[in-house]
C-alpha beads as a LAMMPS data file, in Angstrom:
LAMMPS data file: protein, C-alpha beads

320 atoms
319 bonds

1 atom types
1 bond types

-500.0 500.0 xlo xhi
-500.0 500.0 ylo yhi
-500.0 500.0 zlo zhi

Masses

1 110.0

Atoms # bond

1 1 1 91.164 214.116 -202.548
2 1 1 87.735 213.709 -204.099
3 1 1 87.212 214.469 -207.736
4 1 1 83.847 215.960 -206.830
5 1 1 83.229 217.372 -203.361
6 1 1 80.208 218.886 -201.634
7 1 1 77.674 220.728 -203.756
8 1 1 78.102 224.483 -203.284
9 1 1 76.393 226.014 -206.286
10 1 1 74.860 229.383 -205.470
11 1 1 74.405 230.771 -208.958
12 1 1 70.890 229.366 -209.193
13 1 1 69.744 232.112 -206.862
14 1 1 70.667 234.671 -209.509
15 1 1 67.726 233.380 -211.531
16 1 1 65.601 235.486 -209.205
17 1 1 67.038 238.609 -210.842
18 1 1 65.745 238.115 -214.419
19 1 1 62.565 236.405 -213.200
20 1 1 61.819 239.196 -210.717
21 1 1 62.493 241.909 -213.305
22 1 1 60.296 240.096 -215.816
23 1 1 57.329 239.410 -213.520
24 1 1 57.252 242.528 -211.347
25 1 1 58.662 245.223 -213.634
26 1 1 58.687 244.467 -217.341
27 1 1 55.339 242.693 -217.827
28 1 1 53.223 245.213 -215.819
29 1 1 55.013 248.130 -217.458
30 1 1 54.528 246.674 -220.929
31 1 1 50.846 246.037 -220.264
32 1 1 50.271 249.642 -219.198
33 1 1 52.277 251.103 -222.073
34 1 1 50.559 248.870 -224.597
35 1 1 47.121 250.047 -223.501
36 1 1 48.216 253.670 -223.975
37 1 1 49.875 252.801 -227.282
38 1 1 46.794 250.992 -228.573
39 1 1 44.511 253.901 -227.641
40 1 1 46.770 256.301 -229.546
41 1 1 46.787 253.971 -232.540
42 1 1 42.988 253.847 -232.581
43 1 1 42.830 257.640 -232.275
44 1 1 45.258 258.032 -235.192
45 1 1 43.197 255.704 -237.357
46 1 1 40.039 257.626 -236.509
47 1 1 41.722 260.920 -237.385
48 1 1 42.884 259.525 -240.738
49 1 1 39.383 258.242 -241.506
50 1 1 37.907 261.605 -240.542
51 1 1 40.349 263.455 -242.778
52 1 1 39.617 261.138 -245.681
53 1 1 35.854 261.626 -245.213
54 1 1 36.181 265.406 -245.071
55 1 1 38.217 265.454 -248.259
56 1 1 35.404 263.597 -250.007
57 1 1 32.937 266.397 -249.299
58 1 1 31.748 268.214 -252.443
59 1 1 30.990 271.507 -250.692
60 1 1 32.899 271.618 -247.371
61 1 1 31.924 274.287 -244.899
62 1 1 34.424 276.665 -243.286
63 1 1 34.327 274.541 -240.161
64 1 1 35.184 271.465 -242.255
65 1 1 38.032 273.294 -243.990
66 1 1 39.460 274.335 -240.630
67 1 1 39.296 270.752 -239.381
68 1 1 40.964 269.476 -242.567
69 1 1 43.877 271.877 -242.141
70 1 1 44.153 270.971 -238.448
71 1 1 44.204 267.227 -239.175
72 1 1 46.730 267.658 -241.995
73 1 1 49.091 269.151 -239.410
74 1 1 48.305 266.773 -236.557
75 1 1 48.291 263.450 -238.415
76 1 1 51.934 263.548 -239.688
77 1 1 53.092 264.438 -236.173
78 1 1 51.011 261.658 -234.647
79 1 1 52.361 259.213 -237.252
80 1 1 55.946 260.011 -236.241
81 1 1 55.080 259.611 -232.555
82 1 1 53.334 256.324 -233.327
83 1 1 56.343 255.038 -235.280
84 1 1 58.700 255.984 -232.446
85 1 1 56.561 254.145 -229.927
86 1 1 56.360 251.133 -232.277
87 1 1 60.150 250.927 -232.482
88 1 1 60.346 251.340 -228.710
89 1 1 58.241 248.222 -228.381
90 1 1 60.541 246.389 -230.774
91 1 1 63.514 247.382 -228.617
92 1 1 61.753 246.379 -225.409
93 1 1 60.630 243.090 -226.928
94 1 1 64.179 242.323 -228.003
95 1 1 65.486 243.091 -224.528
96 1 1 62.828 240.807 -223.070
97 1 1 63.944 237.973 -225.350
98 1 1 67.559 238.487 -224.259
99 1 1 66.518 238.355 -220.588
100 1 1 64.598 235.139 -221.247
101 1 1 67.655 233.711 -223.028
102 1 1 69.838 234.712 -220.080
103 1 1 67.439 233.189 -217.539
104 1 1 67.114 229.902 -219.414
105 1 1 70.867 229.763 -219.994
106 1 1 71.682 230.403 -216.349
107 1 1 69.147 227.789 -215.232
108 1 1 70.535 225.270 -217.686
109 1 1 74.159 225.869 -216.710
110 1 1 73.221 225.687 -213.017
111 1 1 71.488 222.366 -213.563
112 1 1 74.383 220.910 -215.567
113 1 1 76.933 222.037 -212.975
114 1 1 74.903 220.499 -210.164
115 1 1 74.489 217.233 -212.055
116 1 1 78.236 217.035 -212.631
117 1 1 78.966 217.542 -208.952
118 1 1 76.379 215.029 -207.774
119 1 1 76.902 212.450 -210.540
120 1 1 77.106 208.846 -209.342
121 1 1 80.039 208.377 -211.718
122 1 1 82.230 210.619 -209.608
123 1 1 84.685 208.835 -207.384
124 1 1 87.306 209.489 -204.764
125 1 1 90.801 210.068 -206.105
126 1 1 93.902 209.491 -204.051
127 1 1 96.156 212.461 -204.618
128 1 1 99.303 213.523 -202.795
129 1 1 100.584 217.080 -203.140
130 1 1 104.272 217.669 -203.685
131 1 1 106.299 219.642 -201.162
132 1 1 107.861 222.757 -202.742
133 1 1 110.191 223.196 -199.752
134 1 1 112.039 220.040 -200.827
135 1 1 112.743 221.429 -204.289
136 1 1 115.157 224.169 -205.364
137 1 1 112.708 225.791 -207.799
138 1 1 109.870 225.300 -205.320
139 1 1 111.763 227.307 -202.730
140 1 1 112.353 230.189 -205.150
141 1 1 108.996 230.671 -206.889
142 1 1 106.569 233.382 -205.842
143 1 1 103.390 232.395 -203.999
144 1 1 101.545 235.614 -204.766
145 1 1 98.661 235.622 -207.217
146 1 1 99.450 235.974 -210.912
147 1 1 96.007 237.405 -211.697
148 1 1 94.612 240.293 -209.654
149 1 1 91.028 239.703 -210.807
150 1 1 88.865 236.610 -210.590
151 1 1 85.346 235.243 -210.263
152 1 1 83.487 233.562 -207.429
153 1 1 82.161 230.826 -209.734
154 1 1 83.695 228.402 -212.228
155 1 1 84.262 230.908 -215.030
156 1 1 86.910 228.713 -216.688
157 1 1 86.877 224.981 -217.307
158 1 1 89.164 222.286 -218.677
159 1 1 87.470 220.837 -221.738
160 1 1 88.391 217.838 -223.879
161 1 1 89.303 218.329 -227.530
162 1 1 90.245 215.990 -230.360
163 1 1 93.938 216.485 -229.647
164 1 1 93.810 216.857 -225.878
165 1 1 92.378 219.680 -223.778
166 1 1 91.664 223.387 -223.850
167 1 1 90.986 225.834 -221.043
168 1 1 88.066 228.008 -222.024
169 1 1 85.213 229.967 -220.505
170 1 1 82.345 228.087 -218.915
171 1 1 78.835 228.088 -220.378
172 1 1 77.686 230.557 -217.721
173 1 1 80.450 232.994 -218.656
174 1 1 79.542 232.721 -222.337
175 1 1 75.888 233.396 -221.526
176 1 1 76.855 236.626 -219.760
177 1 1 78.972 237.740 -222.736
178 1 1 76.321 236.849 -225.316
179 1 1 73.635 238.630 -223.265
180 1 1 75.619 241.881 -223.383
181 1 1 76.245 241.444 -227.112
182 1 1 72.649 240.611 -228.070
183 1 1 71.145 243.336 -225.905
184 1 1 73.407 245.942 -227.490
185 1 1 72.874 244.580 -231.006
186 1 1 69.107 244.698 -230.524
187 1 1 69.097 248.398 -229.644
188 1 1 71.685 249.434 -232.248
189 1 1 70.020 247.691 -235.215
190 1 1 66.494 248.852 -234.365
191 1 1 67.694 252.407 -233.655
192 1 1 69.297 252.681 -237.113
193 1 1 66.212 251.211 -238.807
194 1 1 64.081 253.685 -236.850
195 1 1 66.224 256.593 -238.033
196 1 1 65.965 255.637 -241.709
197 1 1 62.212 255.027 -241.478
198 1 1 61.294 258.248 -239.665
199 1 1 63.834 260.951 -240.468
200 1 1 64.344 262.206 -244.003
201 1 1 67.899 263.453 -243.415
202 1 1 71.296 261.959 -244.325
203 1 1 73.086 260.017 -241.617
204 1 1 76.619 261.357 -241.379
205 1 1 79.524 259.983 -239.403
206 1 1 78.939 262.148 -236.331
207 1 1 75.209 261.414 -236.242
208 1 1 75.836 257.689 -236.757
209 1 1 78.399 257.665 -233.950
210 1 1 76.065 259.505 -231.608
211 1 1 73.207 257.154 -232.458
212 1 1 75.447 254.136 -231.907
213 1 1 76.733 255.197 -228.492
214 1 1 73.386 256.551 -227.232
215 1 1 71.566 253.352 -228.122
216 1 1 73.098 249.950 -227.391
217 1 1 76.610 250.569 -228.655
218 1 1 78.383 250.359 -225.277
219 1 1 76.637 247.044 -224.462
220 1 1 77.522 245.717 -227.924
221 1 1 81.191 246.622 -227.503
222 1 1 81.327 245.141 -223.996
223 1 1 79.831 241.924 -225.349
224 1 1 82.417 241.754 -228.153
225 1 1 85.247 242.374 -225.686
226 1 1 83.926 239.700 -223.314
227 1 1 83.556 237.173 -226.128
228 1 1 87.157 237.876 -227.116
229 1 1 88.447 237.764 -223.527
230 1 1 86.521 234.582 -222.763
231 1 1 87.860 232.696 -225.797
232 1 1 90.117 229.669 -225.110
233 1 1 93.347 230.820 -223.454
234 1 1 95.255 227.518 -223.222
235 1 1 95.510 224.539 -225.600
236 1 1 97.068 221.257 -224.487
237 1 1 97.947 218.952 -227.382
238 1 1 98.644 215.442 -226.112
239 1 1 99.545 214.153 -229.573
240 1 1 102.596 216.360 -230.092
241 1 1 103.211 217.210 -226.427
242 1 1 102.758 220.968 -226.927
243 1 1 101.061 223.680 -224.853
244 1 1 99.873 226.952 -226.379
245 1 1 99.534 229.553 -223.628
246 1 1 99.506 233.351 -223.923
247 1 1 100.822 233.148 -227.461
248 1 1 103.812 231.035 -226.403
249 1 1 104.419 227.444 -227.361
250 1 1 105.743 225.207 -224.589
251 1 1 106.459 221.498 -224.630
252 1 1 105.499 218.984 -221.974
253 1 1 109.228 218.705 -221.186
254 1 1 109.224 222.390 -220.154
255 1 1 106.626 221.747 -217.429
256 1 1 108.251 221.197 -214.051
257 1 1 105.276 221.396 -211.656
258 1 1 101.842 222.885 -211.052
259 1 1 101.061 225.388 -208.328
260 1 1 97.685 225.740 -206.580
261 1 1 97.139 228.833 -204.437
262 1 1 94.353 230.704 -202.718
263 1 1 93.849 234.458 -202.975
264 1 1 91.440 237.172 -201.893
265 1 1 89.733 239.163 -204.653
266 1 1 88.409 242.553 -203.614
267 1 1 84.926 243.413 -204.867
268 1 1 83.740 246.825 -206.035
269 1 1 80.456 246.755 -204.119
270 1 1 80.943 243.770 -201.815
271 1 1 83.687 242.934 -199.395
272 1 1 85.265 240.505 -201.851
273 1 1 85.678 236.757 -202.008
274 1 1 88.307 234.009 -202.052
275 1 1 89.445 232.575 -205.350
276 1 1 91.969 230.000 -206.541
277 1 1 94.704 229.882 -209.149
278 1 1 96.282 226.901 -210.843
279 1 1 99.635 227.915 -212.327
280 1 1 102.120 226.081 -214.519
281 1 1 105.779 226.149 -213.402
282 1 1 108.526 225.681 -215.988
283 1 1 112.022 224.320 -215.441
284 1 1 113.270 227.912 -215.450
285 1 1 110.868 228.822 -212.641
286 1 1 108.516 230.877 -214.798
287 1 1 104.822 230.834 -213.901
288 1 1 101.863 230.744 -216.317
289 1 1 98.267 230.936 -215.160
290 1 1 96.068 228.041 -216.279
291 1 1 92.884 228.432 -214.236
292 1 1 91.575 231.328 -212.171
293 1 1 88.180 231.220 -210.436
294 1 1 86.443 230.671 -207.099
295 1 1 84.980 227.162 -207.402
296 1 1 87.311 224.973 -205.368
297 1 1 85.727 221.677 -206.419
298 1 1 86.097 222.357 -210.128
299 1 1 89.638 223.677 -209.942
300 1 1 90.810 220.689 -207.872
301 1 1 89.225 218.268 -210.329
302 1 1 90.887 219.978 -213.301
303 1 1 94.143 220.129 -211.347
304 1 1 94.210 216.340 -211.008
305 1 1 93.601 215.858 -214.730
306 1 1 96.358 218.278 -215.759
307 1 1 98.797 216.792 -213.270
308 1 1 98.285 213.380 -214.832
309 1 1 98.594 214.746 -218.375
310 1 1 101.892 216.526 -217.655
311 1 1 103.057 213.855 -215.182
312 1 1 104.273 216.511 -212.717
313 1 1 103.601 217.166 -209.014
314 1 1 101.284 219.868 -207.698
315 1 1 102.734 222.214 -205.069
316 1 1 100.440 223.403 -202.341
317 1 1 101.461 225.080 -199.085
318 1 1 98.492 223.960 -197.053
319 1 1 96.142 226.258 -198.945
320 1 1 93.686 223.606 -200.101

Bonds

1 1 1 2
2 1 2 3
3 1 3 4
4 1 4 5
5 1 5 6
6 1 6 7
7 1 7 8
8 1 8 9
9 1 9 10
10 1 10 11
11 1 11 12
12 1 12 13
13 1 13 14
14 1 14 15
15 1 15 16
16 1 16 17
17 1 17 18
18 1 18 19
19 1 19 20
20 1 20 21
21 1 21 22
22 1 22 23
23 1 23 24
24 1 24 25
25 1 25 26
26 1 26 27
27 1 27 28
28 1 28 29
29 1 29 30
30 1 30 31
31 1 31 32
32 1 32 33
33 1 33 34
34 1 34 35
35 1 35 36
36 1 36 37
37 1 37 38
38 1 38 39
39 1 39 40
40 1 40 41
41 1 41 42
42 1 42 43
43 1 43 44
44 1 44 45
45 1 45 46
46 1 46 47
47 1 47 48
48 1 48 49
49 1 49 50
50 1 50 51
51 1 51 52
52 1 52 53
53 1 53 54
54 1 54 55
55 1 55 56
56 1 56 57
57 1 57 58
58 1 58 59
59 1 59 60
60 1 60 61
61 1 61 62
62 1 62 63
63 1 63 64
64 1 64 65
65 1 65 66
66 1 66 67
67 1 67 68
68 1 68 69
69 1 69 70
70 1 70 71
71 1 71 72
72 1 72 73
73 1 73 74
74 1 74 75
75 1 75 76
76 1 76 77
77 1 77 78
78 1 78 79
79 1 79 80
80 1 80 81
81 1 81 82
82 1 82 83
83 1 83 84
84 1 84 85
85 1 85 86
86 1 86 87
87 1 87 88
88 1 88 89
89 1 89 90
90 1 90 91
91 1 91 92
92 1 92 93
93 1 93 94
94 1 94 95
95 1 95 96
96 1 96 97
97 1 97 98
98 1 98 99
99 1 99 100
100 1 100 101
101 1 101 102
102 1 102 103
103 1 103 104
104 1 104 105
105 1 105 106
106 1 106 107
107 1 107 108
108 1 108 109
109 1 109 110
110 1 110 111
111 1 111 112
112 1 112 113
113 1 113 114
114 1 114 115
115 1 115 116
116 1 116 117
117 1 117 118
118 1 118 119
119 1 119 120
120 1 120 121
121 1 121 122
122 1 122 123
123 1 123 124
124 1 124 125
125 1 125 126
126 1 126 127
127 1 127 128
128 1 128 129
129 1 129 130
130 1 130 131
131 1 131 132
132 1 132 133
133 1 133 134
134 1 134 135
135 1 135 136
136 1 136 137
137 1 137 138
138 1 138 139
139 1 139 140
140 1 140 141
141 1 141 142
142 1 142 143
143 1 143 144
144 1 144 145
145 1 145 146
146 1 146 147
147 1 147 148
148 1 148 149
149 1 149 150
150 1 150 151
151 1 151 152
152 1 152 153
153 1 153 154
154 1 154 155
155 1 155 156
156 1 156 157
157 1 157 158
158 1 158 159
159 1 159 160
160 1 160 161
161 1 161 162
162 1 162 163
163 1 163 164
164 1 164 165
165 1 165 166
166 1 166 167
167 1 167 168
168 1 168 169
169 1 169 170
170 1 170 171
171 1 171 172
172 1 172 173
173 1 173 174
174 1 174 175
175 1 175 176
176 1 176 177
177 1 177 178
178 1 178 179
179 1 179 180
180 1 180 181
181 1 181 182
182 1 182 183
183 1 183 184
184 1 184 185
185 1 185 186
186 1 186 187
187 1 187 188
188 1 188 189
189 1 189 190
190 1 190 191
191 1 191 192
192 1 192 193
193 1 193 194
194 1 194 195
195 1 195 196
196 1 196 197
197 1 197 198
198 1 198 199
199 1 199 200
200 1 200 201
201 1 201 202
202 1 202 203
203 1 203 204
204 1 204 205
205 1 205 206
206 1 206 207
207 1 207 208
208 1 208 209
209 1 209 210
210 1 210 211
211 1 211 212
212 1 212 213
213 1 213 214
214 1 214 215
215 1 215 216
216 1 216 217
217 1 217 218
218 1 218 219
219 1 219 220
220 1 220 221
221 1 221 222
222 1 222 223
223 1 223 224
224 1 224 225
225 1 225 226
226 1 226 227
227 1 227 228
228 1 228 229
229 1 229 230
230 1 230 231
231 1 231 232
232 1 232 233
233 1 233 234
234 1 234 235
235 1 235 236
236 1 236 237
237 1 237 238
238 1 238 239
239 1 239 240
240 1 240 241
241 1 241 242
242 1 242 243
243 1 243 244
244 1 244 245
245 1 245 246
246 1 246 247
247 1 247 248
248 1 248 249
249 1 249 250
250 1 250 251
251 1 251 252
252 1 252 253
253 1 253 254
254 1 254 255
255 1 255 256
256 1 256 257
257 1 257 258
258 1 258 259
259 1 259 260
260 1 260 261
261 1 261 262
262 1 262 263
263 1 263 264
264 1 264 265
265 1 265 266
266 1 266 267
267 1 267 268
268 1 268 269
269 1 269 270
270 1 270 271
271 1 271 272
272 1 272 273
273 1 273 274
274 1 274 275
275 1 275 276
276 1 276 277
277 1 277 278
278 1 278 279
279 1 279 280
280 1 280 281
281 1 281 282
282 1 282 283
283 1 283 284
284 1 284 285
285 1 285 286
286 1 286 287
287 1 287 288
288 1 288 289
289 1 289 290
290 1 290 291
291 1 291 292
292 1 292 293
293 1 293 294
294 1 294 295
295 1 295 296
296 1 296 297
297 1 297 298
298 1 298 299
299 1 299 300
300 1 300 301
301 1 301 302
302 1 302 303
303 1 303 304
304 1 304 305
305 1 305 306
306 1 306 307
307 1 307 308
308 1 308 309
309 1 309 310
310 1 310 311
311 1 311 312
312 1 312 313
313 1 313 314
314 1 314 315
315 1 315 316
316 1 316 317
317 1 317 318
318 1 318 319
319 1 319 320
């Protein structure tokens, strides 16, 4: 088996999404809105100058008095509208920065992943799968998927630590989570600042909750949940021979084998895709999921490393 196989990285094409939105939607829309916004700002300034000039008159005429009263009503309203539009630009600008961050992050992670797969340092690795049919536990374990969900890219990776390894989310997965978080945070913070600057009313619990959930609150919460979900899920300590997985502490002596299997993940809008699972098998026949994603090259490479760390066979029924 090769440690790195053919390059099959399709996530680079997703760069077209933020780039297309930026070039064909956001920039033209911002240009048009800014021209309207700037014209209103100039009009407001002219109205304020006119009002100030009229108030300086020593003997204003009835027509001047009528205009003064009219401007004293219009200007506060126009100021509020101008402030709202100003904060809208702050929100839009923040969203644009998040999209740029997401685009750069996705491009960077795509480049790094491609370099890893095509690196000249990669080499062929001779690897022989174990036969579960020749083992009592291998004959009894389930070959169905442990995880019903999955991703069609390398959402989880095996990463070196000071004491051994950890299985954590990939850089691309973290970028997605941070994009949700920052986009929501941008709208929530600016919306609350906007409220305190414009409205002279107390902000109670119900109003604060409504403002939170009608601005960027849902995106902020999704980002927090994703950051929590995508935190490291497995720690492998080579120094003391311990494995922390799903809140349980196992020892290397508990590991009996590894299991690699292929599964079909149904998509909500698409027909679905094939993914892979790498599971840990204990001496009691219990299964724990280690890796779960759709990049075959990455999961096979990490499989070889973990097999050597635990010094156990990998069971595979002709799936890969």
